[in-house]
All heavy atoms as TSV, in Angstrom:
chain	resi	resn	atom	element	x	y	z
A	1	MET	N	N	12.479	23.572	24.077
A	1	MET	CA	C	11.237	23.871	23.385
A	1	MET	C	C	10.719	25.215	23.898
A	1	MET	O	O	10.660	25.462	25.089
A	1	MET	CB	C	10.224	22.752	23.645
A	1	MET	CG	C	8.930	22.964	22.927
A	1	MET	SD	S	7.611	21.727	23.159
A	1	MET	CE	C	8.400	20.227	23.500
A	2	SER	N	N	10.307	26.062	22.964
A	2	SER	CA	C	9.805	27.373	23.363
A	2	SER	C	C	8.395	27.253	23.932
A	2	SER	O	O	7.684	26.284	23.702
A	2	SER	CB	C	9.797	28.309	22.158
A	2	SER	OG	O	8.788	27.926	21.248
A	3	LYS	N	N	8.002	28.273	24.685
A	3	LYS	CA	C	6.655	28.282	25.273
A	3	LYS	C	C	5.594	28.299	24.177
A	3	LYS	O	O	4.560	27.656	24.307
A	3	LYS	CB	C	6.484	29.482	26.193
A	3	LYS	CG	C	7.221	29.361	27.496
A	3	LYS	CD	C	6.938	30.549	28.386
A	3	LYS	CE	C	7.684	30.419	29.688
A	3	LYS	NZ	N	7.381	31.516	30.594
A	4	THR	N	N	5.854	29.032	23.105
A	4	THR	CA	C	4.892	29.106	22.001
A	4	THR	C	C	4.714	27.742	21.353
A	4	THR	O	O	3.597	27.320	21.078
A	4	THR	CB	C	5.363	30.133	20.947
A	4	THR	OG1	O	5.582	31.379	21.573
A	4	THR	CG2	C	4.350	30.277	19.834
A	5	HIS	N	N	5.830	27.049	21.120
A	5	HIS	CA	C	5.757	25.714	20.518
A	5	HIS	C	C	5.052	24.728	21.444
A	5	HIS	O	O	4.235	23.920	21.000
A	5	HIS	CB	C	7.162	25.209	20.173
A	5	HIS	CG	C	7.159	23.856	19.546
A	5	HIS	ND1	N	6.723	23.643	18.267
A	5	HIS	CD2	C	7.522	22.652	20.030
A	5	HIS	CE1	C	6.825	22.359	17.985
A	5	HIS	NE2	N	7.298	21.731	19.041
A	6	ALA	N	N	5.347	24.805	22.729
A	6	ALA	CA	C	4.711	23.914	23.700
A	6	ALA	C	C	3.206	24.159	23.744
A	6	ALA	O	O	2.418	23.210	23.800
A	6	ALA	CB	C	5.322	24.112	25.082
A	7	LYS	N	N	2.807	25.427	23.699
A	7	LYS	CA	C	1.376	25.756	23.708
A	7	LYS	C	C	0.704	25.243	22.447
A	7	LYS	O	O	-0.380	24.655	22.494
A	7	LYS	CB	C	1.201	27.270	23.828
A	7	LYS	CG	C	-0.243	27.712	23.894
A	7	LYS	CD	C	-0.352	29.211	24.029
A	7	LYS	CE	C	-1.812	29.630	24.044
A	7	LYS	NZ	N	-1.963	31.084	24.075
A	8	SER	N	N	1.371	25.416	21.308
A	8	SER	CA	C	0.833	24.949	20.033
A	8	SER	C	C	0.679	23.429	20.039
A	8	SER	O	O	-0.334	22.906	19.592
A	8	SER	CB	C	1.761	25.381	18.893
A	8	SER	OG	O	1.320	24.847	17.677
A	9	THR	N	N	1.689	22.740	20.548
A	9	THR	CA	C	1.648	21.279	20.622
A	9	THR	C	C	0.533	20.822	21.550
A	9	THR	O	O	-0.183	19.867	21.247
A	9	THR	CB	C	3.012	20.740	21.098
A	9	THR	OG1	O	4.019	21.188	20.192
A	9	THR	CG2	C	3.017	19.227	21.144
A	10	ALA	N	N	0.350	21.502	22.670
A	10	ALA	CA	C	-0.714	21.149	23.610
A	10	ALA	C	C	-2.091	21.366	22.977
A	10	ALA	O	O	-2.991	20.536	23.143
A	10	ALA	CB	C	-0.581	21.965	24.889
A	11	GLN	N	N	-2.243	22.461	22.246
A	11	GLN	CA	C	-3.521	22.736	21.573
A	11	GLN	C	C	-3.808	21.685	20.513
A	11	GLN	O	O	-4.936	21.216	20.381
A	11	GLN	CB	C	-3.502	24.129	20.946
A	11	GLN	CG	C	-3.543	25.244	21.955
A	11	GLN	CD	C	-3.347	26.617	21.326
A	11	GLN	OE1	O	-2.852	26.738	20.210
A	11	GLN	NE2	N	-3.735	27.639	22.058
A	12	GLU	N	N	-2.770	21.303	19.767
A	12	GLU	CA	C	-2.935	20.280	18.744
A	12	GLU	C	C	-3.310	18.940	19.383
A	12	GLU	O	O	-4.190	18.235	18.882
A	12	GLU	CB	C	-1.662	20.145	17.927
A	12	GLU	CG	C	-1.815	19.222	16.739
A	12	GLU	CD	C	-0.587	19.246	15.875
A	12	GLU	OE1	O	-0.479	20.143	15.022
A	12	GLU	OE2	O	0.259	18.344	16.063
A	13	SER	N	N	-2.678	18.603	20.483
A	13	SER	CA	C	-2.996	17.358	21.189
A	13	SER	C	C	-4.438	17.355	21.668
A	13	SER	O	O	-5.128	16.331	21.575
A	13	SER	CB	C	-2.052	17.158	22.381
A	13	SER	OG	O	-0.747	16.966	21.933
A	14	LEU	N	N	-4.897	18.483	22.148
A	14	LEU	CA	C	-6.283	18.596	22.594
A	14	LEU	C	C	-7.242	18.416	21.418
A	14	LEU	O	O	-8.252	17.712	21.537
A	14	LEU	CB	C	-6.516	19.947	23.268
A	14	LEU	CG	C	-7.914	20.188	23.827
A	14	LEU	CD1	C	-8.270	19.140	24.876
A	14	LEU	CD2	C	-8.009	21.586	24.427
A	15	LEU	N	N	-6.925	19.022	20.296
A	15	LEU	CA	C	-7.766	18.845	19.107
A	15	LEU	C	C	-7.827	17.372	18.702
A	15	LEU	O	O	-8.900	16.855	18.386
A	15	LEU	CB	C	-7.232	19.684	17.932
A	15	LEU	CG	C	-7.461	21.179	17.998
A	15	LEU	CD1	C	-6.752	21.867	16.829
A	15	LEU	CD2	C	-8.949	21.515	17.987
A	16	ILE	N	N	-6.684	16.712	18.710
A	16	ILE	CA	C	-6.639	15.292	18.334
A	16	ILE	C	C	-7.487	14.462	19.287
A	16	ILE	O	O	-8.235	13.582	18.853
A	16	ILE	CB	C	-5.182	14.788	18.279
A	16	ILE	CG1	C	-4.458	15.456	17.102
A	16	ILE	CG2	C	-5.126	13.265	18.153
A	16	ILE	CD1	C	-2.962	15.247	17.077
A	17	GLU	N	N	-7.393	14.739	20.578
A	17	GLU	CA	C	-8.211	14.016	21.557
A	17	GLU	C	C	-9.702	14.190	21.259
A	17	GLU	O	O	-10.480	13.240	21.356
A	17	GLU	CB	C	-7.906	14.498	22.968
A	17	GLU	CG	C	-6.562	14.046	23.493
A	17	GLU	CD	C	-6.232	14.656	24.842
A	17	GLU	OE1	O	-7.160	15.112	25.551
A	17	GLU	OE2	O	-5.037	14.664	25.198
A	18	LYS	N	N	-10.085	15.395	20.886
A	18	LYS	CA	C	-11.492	15.653	20.577
A	18	LYS	C	C	-11.909	14.996	19.264
A	18	LYS	O	O	-13.056	14.562	19.126
A	18	LYS	CB	C	-11.761	17.152	20.551
A	18	LYS	CG	C	-11.699	17.780	21.929
A	18	LYS	CD	C	-12.038	19.245	21.881
A	18	LYS	CE	C	-12.049	19.842	23.271
A	18	LYS	NZ	N	-12.464	21.248	23.255
A	19	VAL	N	N	-10.986	14.912	18.307
A	19	VAL	CA	C	-11.294	14.223	17.042
A	19	VAL	C	C	-11.583	12.752	17.326
A	19	VAL	O	O	-12.522	12.182	16.764
A	19	VAL	CB	C	-10.137	14.376	16.027
A	19	VAL	CG1	C	-10.314	13.442	14.842
A	19	VAL	CG2	C	-10.039	15.829	15.552
A	20	VAL	N	N	-10.805	12.161	18.197
A	20	VAL	CA	C	-11.023	10.753	18.578
A	20	VAL	C	C	-12.425	10.568	19.148
A	20	VAL	O	O	-13.058	9.536	18.952
A	20	VAL	CB	C	-9.937	10.284	19.575
A	20	VAL	CG1	C	-10.267	8.924	20.152
A	20	VAL	CG2	C	-8.575	10.278	18.905
A	21	GLU	N	N	-12.927	11.614	19.810
A	21	GLU	CA	C	-14.281	11.579	20.385
A	21	GLU	C	C	-15.342	12.011	19.360
A	21	GLU	O	O	-16.477	12.287	19.722
A	21	GLU	CB	C	-14.333	12.493	21.612
A	21	GLU	CG	C	-13.418	12.044	22.724
A	21	GLU	CD	C	-13.270	13.084	23.824
A	21	GLU	OE1	O	-13.854	14.183	23.726
A	21	GLU	OE2	O	-12.549	12.790	24.798
A	22	HIS	N	N	-14.949	12.089	18.085
A	22	HIS	CA	C	-15.853	12.412	16.965
A	22	HIS	C	C	-16.368	13.847	16.990
A	22	HIS	O	O	-17.505	14.112	16.599
A	22	HIS	CB	C	-17.019	11.418	16.898
A	22	HIS	CG	C	-16.575	9.995	16.906
A	22	HIS	ND1	N	-15.931	9.420	15.845
A	22	HIS	CD2	C	-16.648	9.042	17.858
A	22	HIS	CE1	C	-15.639	8.165	16.129
A	22	HIS	NE2	N	-16.059	7.917	17.357
A	23	ASP	N	N	-15.526	14.768	17.437
A	23	ASP	CA	C	-15.879	16.189	17.450
A	23	ASP	C	C	-15.515	16.785	16.087
A	23	ASP	O	O	-14.344	16.999	15.784
A	23	ASP	CB	C	-15.130	16.891	18.576
A	23	ASP	CG	C	-15.447	18.378	18.674
A	23	ASP	OD1	O	-16.170	18.903	17.806
A	23	ASP	OD2	O	-14.960	19.013	19.616
A	24	SER	N	N	-16.514	17.062	15.274
A	24	SER	CA	C	-16.281	17.540	13.912
A	24	SER	C	C	-15.701	18.955	13.876
A	24	SER	O	O	-14.936	19.291	12.971
A	24	SER	CB	C	-17.562	17.470	13.085
A	24	SER	OG	O	-18.565	18.283	13.643
A	25	VAL	N	N	-16.043	19.779	14.852
A	25	VAL	CA	C	-15.484	21.139	14.899
A	25	VAL	C	C	-13.975	21.068	15.131
A	25	VAL	O	O	-13.206	21.772	14.469
A	25	VAL	CB	C	-16.184	21.987	15.986
A	25	VAL	CG1	C	-15.496	23.321	16.156
A	25	VAL	CG2	C	-17.657	22.171	15.645
A	26	SER	N	N	-13.553	20.217	16.028
A	26	SER	CA	C	-12.119	20.055	16.293
A	26	SER	C	C	-11.405	19.493	15.069
A	26	SER	O	O	-10.285	19.903	14.754
A	26	SER	CB	C	-11.890	19.139	17.492
A	26	SER	OG	O	-12.371	19.757	18.660
A	27	PHE	N	N	-12.057	18.569	14.373
A	27	PHE	CA	C	-11.442	18.033	13.157
A	27	PHE	C	C	-11.267	19.138	12.120
A	27	PHE	O	O	-10.220	19.230	11.477
A	27	PHE	CB	C	-12.264	16.877	12.560
A	27	PHE	CG	C	-11.646	16.385	11.278
A	27	PHE	CD1	C	-10.523	15.585	11.314
A	27	PHE	CD2	C	-12.157	16.771	10.055
A	27	PHE	CE1	C	-9.918	15.165	10.131
A	27	PHE	CE2	C	-11.568	16.353	8.875
A	27	PHE	CZ	C	-10.440	15.547	8.916
A	28	SER	N	N	-12.260	19.978	11.964
A	28	SER	CA	C	-12.167	21.082	11.004
A	28	SER	C	C	-11.018	22.023	11.358
A	28	SER	O	O	-10.279	22.470	10.470
A	28	SER	CB	C	-13.473	21.865	10.953
A	28	SER	OG	O	-14.494	21.076	10.405
A	29	LYS	N	N	-10.857	22.311	12.635
A	29	LYS	CA	C	-9.754	23.176	13.070
A	29	LYS	C	C	-8.405	22.524	12.787
A	29	LYS	O	O	-7.473	23.178	12.307
A	29	LYS	CB	C	-9.877	23.493	14.561
A	29	LYS	CG	C	-11.003	24.433	14.895
A	29	LYS	CD	C	-11.086	24.675	16.395
A	29	LYS	CE	C	-12.264	25.560	16.734
A	29	LYS	NZ	N	-12.389	25.775	18.192
A	30	LEU	N	N	-8.296	21.237	13.077
A	30	LEU	CA	C	-7.053	20.510	12.830
A	30	LEU	C	C	-6.754	20.465	11.336
A	30	LEU	O	O	-5.628	20.719	10.895
A	30	LEU	CB	C	-7.156	19.099	13.408
A	30	LEU	CG	C	-5.898	18.250	13.408
A	30	LEU	CD1	C	-4.823	18.876	14.293
A	30	LEU	CD2	C	-6.224	16.837	13.885
A	31	TYR	N	N	-7.773	20.177	10.544
A	31	TYR	CA	C	-7.619	20.123	9.085
A	31	TYR	C	C	-7.175	21.492	8.552
A	31	TYR	O	O	-6.260	21.569	7.722
A	31	TYR	CB	C	-8.929	19.688	8.432
A	31	TYR	CG	C	-8.875	19.673	6.930
A	31	TYR	CD1	C	-8.295	18.612	6.246
A	31	TYR	CD2	C	-9.417	20.722	6.190
A	31	TYR	CE1	C	-8.249	18.594	4.862
A	31	TYR	CE2	C	-9.373	20.715	4.809
A	31	TYR	CZ	C	-8.794	19.644	4.155
A	31	TYR	OH	O	-8.736	19.640	2.777
A	32	ASP	N	N	-7.786	22.548	9.034
A	32	ASP	CA	C	-7.427	23.896	8.586
A	32	ASP	C	C	-5.976	24.228	8.917
A	32	ASP	O	O	-5.317	24.947	8.168
A	32	ASP	CB	C	-8.360	24.943	9.197
A	32	ASP	CG	C	-9.759	24.897	8.599
A	32	ASP	OD1	O	-9.951	24.275	7.530
A	32	ASP	OD2	O	-10.675	25.473	9.217
A	33	GLN	N	N	-5.481	23.705	10.026
A	33	GLN	CA	C	-4.077	23.906	10.390
A	33	GLN	C	C	-3.147	23.279	9.363
A	33	GLN	O	O	-2.092	23.821	9.066
A	33	GLN	CB	C	-3.774	23.263	11.749
A	33	GLN	CG	C	-4.034	24.125	12.945
A	33	GLN	CD	C	-3.569	23.432	14.200
A	33	GLN	OE1	O	-4.395	23.051	14.999
A	33	GLN	NE2	N	-2.288	23.252	14.386
A	34	TYR	N	N	-3.532	22.113	8.863
A	34	TYR	CA	C	-2.679	21.371	7.953
A	34	TYR	C	C	-2.954	21.656	6.482
A	34	TYR	O	O	-2.187	21.230	5.619
A	34	TYR	CB	C	-2.804	19.862	8.217
A	34	TYR	CG	C	-1.997	19.439	9.407
A	34	TYR	CD1	C	-2.576	19.362	10.663
A	34	TYR	CD2	C	-0.649	19.148	9.291
A	34	TYR	CE1	C	-1.837	19.001	11.774
A	34	TYR	CE2	C	0.112	18.781	10.391
A	34	TYR	CZ	C	-0.493	18.713	11.630
A	34	TYR	OH	O	0.252	18.353	12.718
A	35	LEU	N	N	-3.992	22.391	6.178
A	35	LEU	CA	C	-4.361	22.656	4.785
A	35	LEU	C	C	-3.236	23.298	3.974
A	35	LEU	O	O	-2.994	22.869	2.842
A	35	LEU	CB	C	-5.644	23.481	4.714
A	35	LEU	CG	C	-6.230	23.663	3.319
A	35	LEU	CD1	C	-6.497	22.318	2.654
A	35	LEU	CD2	C	-7.511	24.484	3.396
A	36	PRO	N	N	-2.512	24.278	4.495
A	36	PRO	CA	C	-1.408	24.828	3.689
A	36	PRO	C	C	-0.357	23.775	3.316
A	36	PRO	O	O	0.140	23.764	2.186
A	36	PRO	CB	C	-0.802	25.904	4.596
A	36	PRO	CG	C	-1.913	26.284	5.512
A	36	PRO	CD	C	-2.701	25.015	5.739
A	37	LEU	N	N	-0.059	22.872	4.228
A	37	LEU	CA	C	0.899	21.803	3.945
A	37	LEU	C	C	0.334	20.830	2.915
A	37	LEU	O	O	1.047	20.388	1.998
A	37	LEU	CB	C	1.258	21.061	5.234
A	37	LEU	CG	C	2.210	19.885	5.093
A	37	LEU	CD1	C	3.558	20.337	4.564
A	37	LEU	CD2	C	2.371	19.201	6.438
A	38	ILE	N	N	-0.940	20.504	3.041
A	38	ILE	CA	C	-1.606	19.599	2.095
A	38	ILE	C	C	-1.525	20.170	0.681
A	38	ILE	O	O	-1.172	19.463	-0.274
A	38	ILE	CB	C	-3.071	19.371	2.524
A	38	ILE	CG1	C	-3.124	18.552	3.821
A	38	ILE	CG2	C	-3.877	18.712	1.417
A	38	ILE	CD1	C	-4.472	18.573	4.529
A	39	CYS	N	N	-1.813	21.442	0.549
A	39	CYS	CA	C	-1.765	22.095	-0.765
A	39	CYS	C	C	-0.335	22.200	-1.282
A	39	CYS	O	O	-0.076	21.992	-2.472
A	39	CYS	CB	C	-2.410	23.472	-0.702
A	39	CYS	SG	S	-4.191	23.406	-0.428
A	40	LYS	N	N	0.595	22.511	-0.390
A	40	LYS	CA	C	1.998	22.639	-0.790
A	40	LYS	C	C	2.518	21.334	-1.383
A	40	LYS	O	O	3.211	21.339	-2.405
A	40	LYS	CB	C	2.859	23.050	0.403
A	40	LYS	CG	C	4.316	23.209	0.049
A	40	LYS	CD	C	5.141	23.623	1.239
A	40	LYS	CE	C	6.596	23.730	0.834
A	40	LYS	NZ	N	7.437	24.168	1.938
A	41	VAL	N	N	2.194	20.212	-0.754
A	41	VAL	CA	C	2.652	18.915	-1.266
A	41	VAL	C	C	2.063	18.660	-2.652
A	41	VAL	O	O	2.758	18.209	-3.564
A	41	VAL	CB	C	2.291	17.771	-0.290
A	41	VAL	CG1	C	2.507	16.407	-0.919
A	41	VAL	CG2	C	3.091	17.902	0.990
A	42	TRP	N	N	0.790	18.982	-2.835
A	42	TRP	CA	C	0.135	18.782	-4.137
A	42	TRP	C	C	0.844	19.598	-5.220
A	42	TRP	O	O	1.146	19.083	-6.292
A	42	TRP	CB	C	-1.340	19.162	-4.047
A	42	TRP	CG	C	-2.117	18.876	-5.285
A	42	TRP	CD1	C	-2.662	17.669	-5.652
A	42	TRP	CD2	C	-2.465	19.792	-6.328
A	42	TRP	NE1	N	-3.327	17.785	-6.836
A	42	TRP	CE2	C	-3.226	19.078	-7.283
A	42	TRP	CE3	C	-2.215	21.141	-6.540
A	42	TRP	CZ2	C	-3.724	19.673	-8.431
A	42	TRP	CZ3	C	-2.720	21.741	-7.682
A	42	TRP	CH2	C	-3.464	21.004	-8.612
A	43	TYR	N	N	1.111	20.876	-4.910
A	43	TYR	CA	C	1.782	21.738	-5.890
A	43	TYR	C	C	3.237	21.326	-6.106
A	43	TYR	O	O	3.720	21.262	-7.231
A	43	TYR	CB	C	1.745	23.209	-5.448
A	43	TYR	CG	C	0.391	23.841	-5.553
A	43	TYR	CD1	C	-0.287	24.260	-4.416
A	43	TYR	CD2	C	-0.226	24.027	-6.789
A	43	TYR	CE1	C	-1.542	24.844	-4.501
A	43	TYR	CE2	C	-1.480	24.603	-6.886
A	43	TYR	CZ	C	-2.125	25.014	-5.744
A	43	TYR	OH	O	-3.367	25.588	-5.832
A	44	GLN	N	N	3.936	21.043	-5.033
A	44	GLN	CA	C	5.361	20.748	-5.088
A	44	GLN	C	C	5.648	19.483	-5.896
A	44	GLN	O	O	6.646	19.416	-6.605
A	44	GLN	CB	C	5.907	20.606	-3.671
A	44	GLN	CG	C	7.403	20.655	-3.576
A	44	GLN	CD	C	7.852	20.747	-2.123
A	44	GLN	OE1	O	7.173	20.307	-1.210
A	44	GLN	NE2	N	9.007	21.325	-1.913
A	45	PHE	N	N	4.790	18.489	-5.791
A	45	PHE	CA	C	5.032	17.229	-6.487
A	45	PHE	C	C	4.231	17.104	-7.777
A	45	PHE	O	O	4.157	16.025	-8.359
A	45	PHE	CB	C	4.768	16.042	-5.548
A	45	PHE	CG	C	5.798	15.947	-4.465
A	45	PHE	CD1	C	5.528	16.429	-3.199
A	45	PHE	CD2	C	7.051	15.415	-4.719
A	45	PHE	CE1	C	6.484	16.361	-2.190
A	45	PHE	CE2	C	8.013	15.346	-3.732
A	45	PHE	CZ	C	7.729	15.825	-2.460
A	46	HIS	N	N	3.621	18.211	-8.203
A	46	HIS	CA	C	2.910	18.254	-9.487
A	46	HIS	C	C	1.928	17.092	-9.630
A	46	HIS	O	O	1.944	16.353	-10.616
A	46	HIS	CB	C	3.899	18.258	-10.652
A	46	HIS	CG	C	4.945	19.312	-10.535
A	46	HIS	ND1	N	4.678	20.647	-10.729
A	46	HIS	CD2	C	6.260	19.239	-10.194
A	46	HIS	CE1	C	5.776	21.357	-10.546
A	46	HIS	NE2	N	6.755	20.527	-10.211
A	47	LEU	N	N	1.087	16.931	-8.640
A	47	LEU	CA	C	0.132	15.824	-8.623
A	47	LEU	C	C	-1.132	16.186	-9.412
A	47	LEU	O	O	-2.252	15.970	-8.963
A	47	LEU	CB	C	-0.208	15.458	-7.174
A	47	LEU	CG	C	0.989	15.035	-6.324
A	47	LEU	CD1	C	0.576	14.873	-4.874
A	47	LEU	CD2	C	1.600	13.758	-6.858
A	48	THR	N	N	-0.940	16.716	-10.603
A	48	THR	CA	C	-2.058	17.229	-11.393
A	48	THR	C	C	-2.967	16.134	-11.940
A	48	THR	O	O	-4.072	16.436	-12.388
A	48	THR	CB	C	-1.547	18.099	-12.547
A	48	THR	OG1	O	-0.581	17.352	-13.302
A	48	THR	CG2	C	-0.908	19.375	-12.005
A	49	GLU	N	N	-2.523	14.878	-11.919
A	49	GLU	CA	C	-3.418	13.804	-12.364
A	49	GLU	C	C	-4.563	13.602	-11.377
A	49	GLU	O	O	-5.584	13.000	-11.703
A	49	GLU	CB	C	-2.661	12.488	-12.592
A	49	GLU	CG	C	-2.156	11.800	-11.337
A	49	GLU	CD	C	-0.824	12.345	-10.804
A	49	GLU	OE1	O	-0.213	13.199	-11.458
A	49	GLU	OE2	O	-0.407	11.896	-9.731
A	50	LEU	N	N	-4.390	14.121	-10.188
A	50	LEU	CA	C	-5.427	14.064	-9.163
A	50	LEU	C	C	-5.855	15.500	-8.862
A	50	LEU	O	O	-5.036	16.309	-8.432
A	50	LEU	CB	C	-4.877	13.407	-7.889
A	50	LEU	CG	C	-5.842	13.161	-6.746
A	50	LEU	CD1	C	-6.923	12.167	-7.158
A	50	LEU	CD2	C	-5.092	12.616	-5.540
A	51	PRO	N	N	-7.117	15.832	-9.113
A	51	PRO	CA	C	-7.557	17.211	-8.831
A	51	PRO	C	C	-7.302	17.591	-7.371
A	51	PRO	O	O	-7.371	16.749	-6.471
A	51	PRO	CB	C	-9.060	17.171	-9.126
A	51	PRO	CG	C	-9.240	16.017	-10.052
A	51	PRO	CD	C	-8.193	15.010	-9.650
A	52	LEU	N	N	-7.022	18.864	-7.160
A	52	LEU	CA	C	-6.707	19.353	-5.811
A	52	LEU	C	C	-7.812	19.024	-4.821
A	52	LEU	O	O	-7.538	18.624	-3.686
A	52	LEU	CB	C	-6.441	20.865	-5.836
A	52	LEU	CG	C	-6.106	21.513	-4.494
A	52	LEU	CD1	C	-4.892	20.864	-3.838
A	52	LEU	CD2	C	-5.892	23.008	-4.671
A	53	GLU	N	N	-9.059	19.163	-5.226
A	53	GLU	CA	C	-10.163	18.873	-4.299
A	53	GLU	C	C	-10.160	17.398	-3.879
A	53	GLU	O	O	-10.433	17.076	-2.724
A	53	GLU	CB	C	-11.509	19.260	-4.923
A	53	GLU	CG	C	-11.700	20.756	-5.048
A	53	GLU	CD	C	-11.501	21.500	-3.728
A	53	GLU	OE1	O	-12.080	21.100	-2.710
A	53	GLU	OE2	O	-10.762	22.497	-3.726
A	54	ASP	N	N	-9.841	16.501	-4.798
A	54	ASP	CA	C	-9.745	15.077	-4.459
A	54	ASP	C	C	-8.567	14.828	-3.514
A	54	ASP	O	O	-8.662	14.026	-2.586
A	54	ASP	CB	C	-9.590	14.226	-5.716
A	54	ASP	CG	C	-10.837	14.193	-6.566
A	54	ASP	OD1	O	-11.901	14.652	-6.094
A	54	ASP	OD2	O	-10.758	13.709	-7.713
A	55	TRP	N	N	-7.450	15.515	-3.786
A	55	TRP	CA	C	-6.265	15.404	-2.929
A	55	TRP	C	C	-6.587	15.850	-1.502
A	55	TRP	O	O	-6.219	15.203	-0.530
A	55	TRP	CB	C	-5.141	16.255	-3.518
A	55	TRP	CG	C	-3.898	16.294	-2.693
A	55	TRP	CD1	C	-3.449	17.343	-1.943
A	55	TRP	CD2	C	-2.920	15.255	-2.531
A	55	TRP	NE1	N	-2.274	17.016	-1.327
A	55	TRP	CE2	C	-1.918	15.738	-1.669
A	55	TRP	CE3	C	-2.811	13.959	-3.031
A	55	TRP	CZ2	C	-0.825	14.981	-1.298
A	55	TRP	CZ3	C	-1.707	13.205	-2.656
A	55	TRP	CH2	C	-0.738	13.714	-1.802
A	56	LYS	N	N	-7.316	16.965	-1.381
A	56	LYS	CA	C	-7.691	17.464	-0.054
A	56	LYS	C	C	-8.601	16.480	0.668
A	56	LYS	O	O	-8.473	16.277	1.879
A	56	LYS	CB	C	-8.392	18.819	-0.180
A	56	LYS	CG	C	-7.483	19.950	-0.570
A	56	LYS	CD	C	-8.258	21.233	-0.402
A	56	LYS	CE	C	-8.147	22.222	-1.440
A	56	LYS	NZ	N	-8.980	23.400	-1.252
A	57	GLN	N	N	-9.508	15.859	-0.079
A	57	GLN	CA	C	-10.413	14.883	0.527
A	57	GLN	C	C	-9.629	13.662	1.017
A	57	GLN	O	O	-9.871	13.160	2.119
A	57	GLN	CB	C	-11.488	14.470	-0.476
A	57	GLN	CG	C	-12.546	13.582	0.118
A	57	GLN	CD	C	-13.670	13.297	-0.858
A	57	GLN	OE1	O	-13.594	13.604	-2.038
A	57	GLN	NE2	N	-14.722	12.707	-0.362
A	58	GLU	N	N	-8.696	13.194	0.209
A	58	GLU	CA	C	-7.865	12.058	0.623
A	58	GLU	C	C	-7.042	12.423	1.857
A	58	GLU	O	O	-6.902	11.622	2.780
A	58	GLU	CB	C	-6.929	11.625	-0.517
A	58	GLU	CG	C	-7.638	10.976	-1.683
A	58	GLU	CD	C	-8.266	9.647	-1.322
A	58	GLU	OE1	O	-7.704	8.897	-0.489
A	58	GLU	OE2	O	-9.331	9.336	-1.880
A	59	ALA	N	N	-6.522	13.639	1.869
A	59	ALA	CA	C	-5.736	14.097	3.018
A	59	ALA	C	C	-6.595	14.157	4.279
A	59	ALA	O	O	-6.126	13.816	5.372
A	59	ALA	CB	C	-5.129	15.464	2.724
A	60	ALA	N	N	-7.844	14.567	4.134
A	60	ALA	CA	C	-8.754	14.617	5.286
A	60	ALA	C	C	-8.978	13.223	5.862
A	60	ALA	O	O	-8.979	13.035	7.083
A	60	ALA	CB	C	-10.083	15.253	4.888
A	61	VAL	N	N	-9.134	12.246	4.989
A	61	VAL	CA	C	-9.332	10.866	5.444
A	61	VAL	C	C	-8.091	10.379	6.192
A	61	VAL	O	O	-8.188	9.791	7.277
A	61	VAL	CB	C	-9.656	9.928	4.255
A	61	VAL	CG1	C	-9.622	8.472	4.662
A	61	VAL	CG2	C	-11.011	10.293	3.654
A	62	VAL	N	N	-6.924	10.645	5.623
A	62	VAL	CA	C	-5.674	10.222	6.272
A	62	VAL	C	C	-5.496	10.927	7.614
A	62	VAL	O	O	-5.100	10.308	8.608
A	62	VAL	CB	C	-4.466	10.485	5.339
A	62	VAL	CG1	C	-3.153	10.288	6.070
A	62	VAL	CG2	C	-4.551	9.584	4.117
A	63	LEU	N	N	-5.790	12.218	7.657
A	63	LEU	CA	C	-5.675	12.965	8.911
A	63	LEU	C	C	-6.608	12.397	9.979
A	63	LEU	O	O	-6.208	12.222	11.135
A	63	LEU	CB	C	-5.983	14.447	8.673
A	63	LEU	CG	C	-5.887	15.367	9.881
A	63	LEU	CD1	C	-4.468	15.380	10.449
A	63	LEU	CD2	C	-6.324	16.772	9.502
A	64	TYR	N	N	-7.833	12.085	9.592
A	64	TYR	CA	C	-8.787	11.518	10.554
A	64	TYR	C	C	-8.314	10.157	11.062
A	64	TYR	O	O	-8.280	9.908	12.269
A	64	TYR	CB	C	-10.175	11.401	9.924
A	64	TYR	CG	C	-11.183	10.865	10.881
A	64	TYR	CD1	C	-11.736	11.672	11.875
A	64	TYR	CD2	C	-11.578	9.536	10.845
A	64	TYR	CE1	C	-12.642	11.181	12.790
A	64	TYR	CE2	C	-12.500	9.032	11.750
A	64	TYR	CZ	C	-13.018	9.848	12.713
A	64	TYR	OH	O	-13.923	9.357	13.617
A	65	ARG	N	N	-7.902	9.288	10.136
A	65	ARG	CA	C	-7.453	7.951	10.536
A	65	ARG	C	C	-6.219	8.023	11.422
A	65	ARG	O	O	-6.097	7.288	12.408
A	65	ARG	CB	C	-7.151	7.100	9.305
A	65	ARG	CG	C	-8.385	6.651	8.593
A	65	ARG	CD	C	-8.026	5.795	7.400
A	65	ARG	NE	N	-9.215	5.339	6.705
A	65	ARG	CZ	C	-9.207	4.812	5.494
A	65	ARG	NH1	N	-8.079	4.676	4.836
A	65	ARG	NH2	N	-10.336	4.424	4.945
A	66	THR	N	N	-5.320	8.917	11.068
A	66	THR	CA	C	-4.090	9.075	11.863
A	66	THR	C	C	-4.401	9.613	13.247
A	66	THR	O	O	-3.825	9.173	14.240
A	66	THR	CB	C	-3.106	10.001	11.120
A	66	THR	OG1	O	-2.846	9.459	9.827
A	66	THR	CG2	C	-1.810	10.135	11.879
A	67	SER	N	N	-5.312	10.547	13.319
A	67	SER	CA	C	-5.700	11.115	14.612
A	67	SER	C	C	-6.313	10.056	15.519
A	67	SER	O	O	-6.124	10.085	16.733
A	67	SER	CB	C	-6.704	12.258	14.419
A	67	SER	OG	O	-6.132	13.319	13.715
A	68	CYS	N	N	-7.063	9.163	14.925
A	68	CYS	CA	C	-7.778	8.150	15.712
A	68	CYS	C	C	-6.912	6.939	16.065
A	68	CYS	O	O	-7.338	6.094	16.845
A	68	CYS	CB	C	-9.027	7.691	14.971
A	68	CYS	SG	S	-10.287	8.986	14.881
A	69	SER	N	N	-5.727	6.863	15.498
A	69	SER	CA	C	-4.885	5.685	15.791
A	69	SER	C	C	-3.819	5.996	16.819
A	69	SER	O	O	-3.609	7.087	17.230
A	69	SER	CB	C	-4.235	5.176	14.525
A	69	SER	OG	O	-3.348	6.120	13.982
């Protein structure tokens, strides 16, 4: 594992720990990290029956629940 990847993983772990403690700023940072992937999945699978904003909201809920479990 490269030093850059290890640092990134450590930062992500710290954000997740803070999300568990209900830190909304950390959740926003974590969500922003994953937003490009969230949008890519929506576009890639042509999920047009669900508006993008609704998809992002659902993804935020899943990200929060996953972080807390």
